[in-house]
mmJSON file of the N, C-alpha and C atoms, coordinates in Angstrom:
{"data_MODEL":{"atom_site":{
"group_PDB":["ATOM","ATOM","ATOM","ATOM","ATOM","ATOM","ATOM","ATOM","ATOM","ATOM","ATOM","ATOM","ATOM","ATOM","ATOM","ATOM","ATOM","ATOM","ATOM","ATOM","ATOM","ATOM","ATOM","ATOM","ATOM","ATOM","ATOM","ATOM","ATOM","ATOM","ATOM","ATOM","ATOM","ATOM","ATOM","ATOM","ATOM","ATOM","ATOM","ATOM","ATOM","ATOM","ATOM","ATOM","ATOM","ATOM","ATOM","ATOM","ATOM","ATOM","ATOM","ATOM","ATOM","ATOM","ATOM","ATOM","ATOM","ATOM","ATOM","ATOM","ATOM","ATOM","ATOM","ATOM","ATOM","ATOM","ATOM","ATOM","ATOM","ATOM","ATOM","ATOM","ATOM","ATOM","ATOM","ATOM","ATOM","ATOM","ATOM","ATOM","ATOM","ATOM","ATOM","ATOM","ATOM","ATOM","ATOM","ATOM","ATOM","ATOM","ATOM","ATOM","ATOM"],
"id":[1,2,3,4,5,6,7,8,9,10,11,12,13,14,15,16,17,18,19,20,21,22,23,24,25,26,27,28,29,30,31,32,33,34,35,36,37,38,39,40,41,42,43,44,45,46,47,48,49,50,51,52,53,54,55,56,57,58,59,60,61,62,63,64,65,66,67,68,69,70,71,72,73,74,75,76,77,78,79,80,81,82,83,84,85,86,87,88,89,90,91,92,93],
"type_symbol":["N","C","C","N","C","C","N","C","C","N","C","C","N","C","C","N","C","C","N","C","C","N","C","C","N","C","C","N","C","C","N","C","C","N","C","C","N","C","C","N","C","C","N","C","C","N","C","C","N","C","C","N","C","C","N","C","C","N","C","C","N","C","C","N","C","C","N","C","C","N","C","C","N","C","C","N","C","C","N","C","C","N","C","C","N","C","C","N","C","C","N","C","C"],
"label_atom_id":["N","CA","C","N","CA","C","N","CA","C","N","CA","C","N","CA","C","N","CA","C","N","CA","C","N","CA","C","N","CA","C","N","CA","C","N","CA","C","N","CA","C","N","CA","C","N","CA","C","N","CA","C","N","CA","C","N","CA","C","N","CA","C","N","CA","C","N","CA","C","N","CA","C","N","CA","C","N","CA","C","N","CA","C","N","CA","C","N","CA","C","N","CA","C","N","CA","C","N","CA","C","N","CA","C","N","CA","C"],
"label_alt_id":[null,null,null,null,null,null,null,null,null,null,null,null,null,null,null,null,null,null,null,null,null,null,null,null,null,null,null,null,null,null,null,null,null,null,null,null,null,null,null,null,null,null,null,null,null,null,null,null,null,null,null,null,null,null,null,null,null,null,null,null,null,null,null,null,null,null,null,null,null,null,null,null,null,null,null,null,null,null,null,null,null,null,null,null,null,null,null,null,null,null,null,null,null],
"label_comp_id":["ARG","ARG","ARG","ASN","ASN","ASN","THR","THR","THR","ASN","ASN","ASN","LYS","LYS","LYS","ILE","ILE","ILE","GLU","GLU","GLU","LEU","LEU","LEU","SER","SER","SER","ASP","ASP","ASP","LEU","LEU","LEU","PRO","PRO","PRO","SER","SER","SER","SER","SER","SER","LYS","LYS","LYS","LEU","LEU","LEU","LEU","LEU","LEU","HIS","HIS","HIS","MET","MET","MET","GLU","GLU","GLU","TRP","TRP","TRP","VAL","VAL","VAL","ASN","ASN","ASN","GLU","GLU","GLU","HIS","HIS","HIS","ASN","ASN","ASN","PHE","PHE","PHE","GLN","GLN","GLN","CYS","CYS","CYS","TYR","TYR","TYR","ARG","ARG","ARG"],
"label_asym_id":["A","A","A","A","A","A","A","A","A","A","A","A","A","A","A","A","A","A","A","A","A","A","A","A","A","A","A","A","A","A","A","A","A","A","A","A","A","A","A","A","A","A","A","A","A","A","A","A","A","A","A","A","A","A","A","A","A","A","A","A","A","A","A","A","A","A","A","A","A","A","A","A","A","A","A","A","A","A","A","A","A","A","A","A","A","A","A","A","A","A","A","A","A"],
"label_entity_id":["1","1","1","1","1","1","1","1","1","1","1","1","1","1","1","1","1","1","1","1","1","1","1","1","1","1","1","1","1","1","1","1","1","1","1","1","1","1","1","1","1","1","1","1","1","1","1","1","1","1","1","1","1","1","1","1","1","1","1","1","1","1","1","1","1","1","1","1","1","1","1","1","1","1","1","1","1","1","1","1","1","1","1","1","1","1","1","1","1","1","1","1","1"],
"label_seq_id":[1,1,1,2,2,2,3,3,3,4,4,4,5,5,5,6,6,6,7,7,7,8,8,8,9,9,9,10,10,10,11,11,11,12,12,12,13,13,13,14,14,14,15,15,15,16,16,16,17,17,17,18,18,18,19,19,19,20,20,20,21,21,21,22,22,22,23,23,23,24,24,24,25,25,25,26,26,26,27,27,27,28,28,28,29,29,29,30,30,30,31,31,31],
"pdbx_PDB_ins_code":[null,null,null,null,null,null,null,null,null,null,null,null,null,null,null,null,null,null,null,null,null,null,null,null,null,null,null,null,null,null,null,null,null,null,null,null,null,null,null,null,null,null,null,null,null,null,null,null,null,null,null,null,null,null,null,null,null,null,null,null,null,null,null,null,null,null,null,null,null,null,null,null,null,null,null,null,null,null,null,null,null,null,null,null,null,null,null,null,null,null,null,null,null],
"Cartn_x":[-61.383,-61.693,-61.135,-60.289,-59.745,-60.562,-61.6,-62.532,-61.877,-61.015,-60.291,-59.437,-58.719,-57.826,-58.694,-59.71,-60.568,-61.151,-61.599,-62.082,-60.985,-59.877,-58.824,-58.44,-58.518,-58.14,-59.293,-60.515,-61.65,-61.771,-61.424,-61.595,-60.271,-59.641,-58.401,-58.627,-59.802,-60.131,-60.159,-60.631,-60.635,-59.284,-58.281,-56.973,-56.41,-56.892,-56.497,-57.044,-58.359,-58.957,-58.293,-57.864,-57.121,-55.817,-55.098,-53.793,-54.047,-55.109,-55.465,-55.727,-56.449,-56.778,-55.51,-54.672,-53.347,-52.544,-52.473,-51.713,-52.247,-53.52,-54.212,-54.003,-54.105,-53.964,-52.491,-51.593,-50.15,-49.88,-50.415,-50.242,-50.749,-51.958,-52.531,-51.675,-51.131,-50.346,-48.996,-48.433,-47.021,-47.024,-48.242,-48.212,-47.531],
"Cartn_y":[12.786,14.168,15.191,16.148,17.136,18.473,18.422,19.677,20.77,20.614,21.712,22.474,21.677,22.289,23.058,22.473,23.143,24.509,24.451,25.656,26.764,26.362,27.341,27.935,27.13,27.576,28.518,28.135,28.882,30.225,30.24,31.475,31.916,32.823,33.355,34.088,34.723,35.463,34.549,33.295,32.287,32.011,31.885,31.786,32.918,34.138,35.306,35.269,34.857,34.741,33.734,32.667,31.548,32.083,32.82,33.359,34.36,35.139,35.97,35.227,34.16,33.338,32.603,32.225,31.625,32.647,33.865,34.899,35.256,35.312,35.625,34.478,33.242,32.099,31.974,32.227,32.257,33.288,34.438,35.574,35.209,34.585,34.226,33.14,32.208,31.114,31.589,32.527,32.896,34.196,34.69,35.935,35.901],
"Cartn_z":[17.914,17.53,18.581,18.076,18.994,18.886,19.654,19.6,20.126,21.166,21.827,20.803,20.021,18.956,18.022,17.586,16.601,17.188,18.48,19.081,19.129,19.556,19.647,18.331,17.327,15.969,15.402,15.768,15.271,15.969,17.304,18.067,18.704,18.016,18.517,19.884,19.957,21.193,22.366,22.099,23.149,23.713,22.88,23.264,24.086,23.688,24.434,25.761,25.909,27.267,28.117,27.429,28.133,28.689,27.893,28.339,29.538,29.441,30.583,31.877,31.65,32.836,33.413,32.615,32.974,33.771,33.246,33.863,35.289,35.309,36.602,37.59,37.092,37.89,38.547,37.608,37.995,39.034,38.837,39.751,41.158,41.155,42.537,43.153,42.337,42.907,43.456,42.746,43.122,43.902,44.267,44.959,46.333],
"occupancy":[1.0,1.0,1.0,1.0,1.0,1.0,1.0,1.0,1.0,1.0,1.0,1.0,1.0,1.0,1.0,1.0,1.0,1.0,1.0,1.0,1.0,1.0,1.0,1.0,1.0,1.0,1.0,1.0,1.0,1.0,1.0,1.0,1.0,1.0,1.0,1.0,1.0,1.0,1.0,1.0,1.0,1.0,1.0,1.0,1.0,1.0,1.0,1.0,1.0,1.0,1.0,1.0,1.0,1.0,1.0,1.0,1.0,1.0,1.0,1.0,1.0,1.0,1.0,1.0,1.0,1.0,1.0,1.0,1.0,1.0,1.0,1.0,1.0,1.0,1.0,1.0,1.0,1.0,1.0,1.0,1.0,1.0,1.0,1.0,1.0,1.0,1.0,1.0,1.0,1.0,1.0,1.0,1.0],
"B_iso_or_equiv":[0.0,0.0,0.0,0.0,0.0,0.0,0.0,0.0,0.0,0.0,0.0,0.0,0.0,0.0,0.0,0.0,0.0,0.0,0.0,0.0,0.0,0.0,0.0,0.0,0.0,0.0,0.0,0.0,0.0,0.0,0.0,0.0,0.0,0.0,0.0,0.0,0.0,0.0,0.0,0.0,0.0,0.0,0.0,0.0,0.0,0.0,0.0,0.0,0.0,0.0,0.0,0.0,0.0,0.0,0.0,0.0,0.0,0.0,0.0,0.0,0.0,0.0,0.0,0.0,0.0,0.0,0.0,0.0,0.0,0.0,0.0,0.0,0.0,0.0,0.0,0.0,0.0,0.0,0.0,0.0,0.0,0.0,0.0,0.0,0.0,0.0,0.0,0.0,0.0,0.0,0.0,0.0,0.0],
"pdbx_formal_charge":[null,null,null,null,null,null,null,null,null,null,null,null,null,null,null,null,null,null,null,null,null,null,null,null,null,null,null,null,null,null,null,null,null,null,null,null,null,null,null,null,null,null,null,null,null,null,null,null,null,null,null,null,null,null,null,null,null,null,null,null,null,null,null,null,null,null,null,null,null,null,null,null,null,null,null,null,null,null,null,null,null,null,null,null,null,null,null,null,null,null,null,null,null],
"auth_seq_id":[1,1,1,2,2,2,3,3,3,4,4,4,5,5,5,6,6,6,7,7,7,8,8,8,9,9,9,10,10,10,11,11,11,12,12,12,13,13,13,14,14,14,15,15,15,16,16,16,17,17,17,18,18,18,19,19,19,20,20,20,21,21,21,22,22,22,23,23,23,24,24,24,25,25,25,26,26,26,27,27,27,28,28,28,29,29,29,30,30,30,31,31,31],
"auth_comp_id":["ARG","ARG","ARG","ASN","ASN","ASN","THR","THR","THR","ASN","ASN","ASN","LYS","LYS","LYS","ILE","ILE","ILE","GLU","GLU","GLU","LEU","LEU","LEU","SER","SER","SER","ASP","ASP","ASP","LEU","LEU","LEU","PRO","PRO","PRO","SER","SER","SER","SER","SER","SER","LYS","LYS","LYS","LEU","LEU","LEU","LEU","LEU","LEU","HIS","HIS","HIS","MET","MET","MET","GLU","GLU","GLU","TRP","TRP","TRP","VAL","VAL","VAL","ASN","ASN","ASN","GLU","GLU","GLU","HIS","HIS","HIS","ASN","ASN","ASN","PHE","PHE","PHE","GLN","GLN","GLN","CYS","CYS","CYS","TYR","TYR","TYR","ARG","ARG","ARG"],
"auth_asym_id":["A","A","A","A","A","A","A","A","A","A","A","A","A","A","A","A","A","A","A","A","A","A","A","A","A","A","A","A","A","A","A","A","A","A","A","A","A","A","A","A","A","A","A","A","A","A","A","A","A","A","A","A","A","A","A","A","A","A","A","A","A","A","A","A","A","A","A","A","A","A","A","A","A","A","A","A","A","A","A","A","A","A","A","A","A","A","A","A","A","A","A","A","A"],
"auth_atom_id":["N","CA","C","N","CA","C","N","CA","C","N","CA","C","N","CA","C","N","CA","C","N","CA","C","N","CA","C","N","CA","C","N","CA","C","N","CA","C","N","CA","C","N","CA","C","N","CA","C","N","CA","C","N","CA","C","N","CA","C","N","CA","C","N","CA","C","N","CA","C","N","CA","C","N","CA","C","N","CA","C","N","CA","C","N","CA","C","N","CA","C","N","CA","C","N","CA","C","N","CA","C","N","CA","C","N","CA","C"],
"pdbx_PDB_model_num":[1,1,1,1,1,1,1,1,1,1,1,1,1,1,1,1,1,1,1,1,1,1,1,1,1,1,1,1,1,1,1,1,1,1,1,1,1,1,1,1,1,1,1,1,1,1,1,1,1,1,1,1,1,1,1,1,1,1,1,1,1,1,1,1,1,1,1,1,1,1,1,1,1,1,1,1,1,1,1,1,1,1,1,1,1,1,1,1,1,1,1,1,1]
}}}
């Protein structure tokens, strides 16, 4: 069972939050 896939499909806002986290993480890594 791919619960992660279902979660992302069910909650588009979750994907948005994830993208924000990735952007922040990358910013801190490459600063």
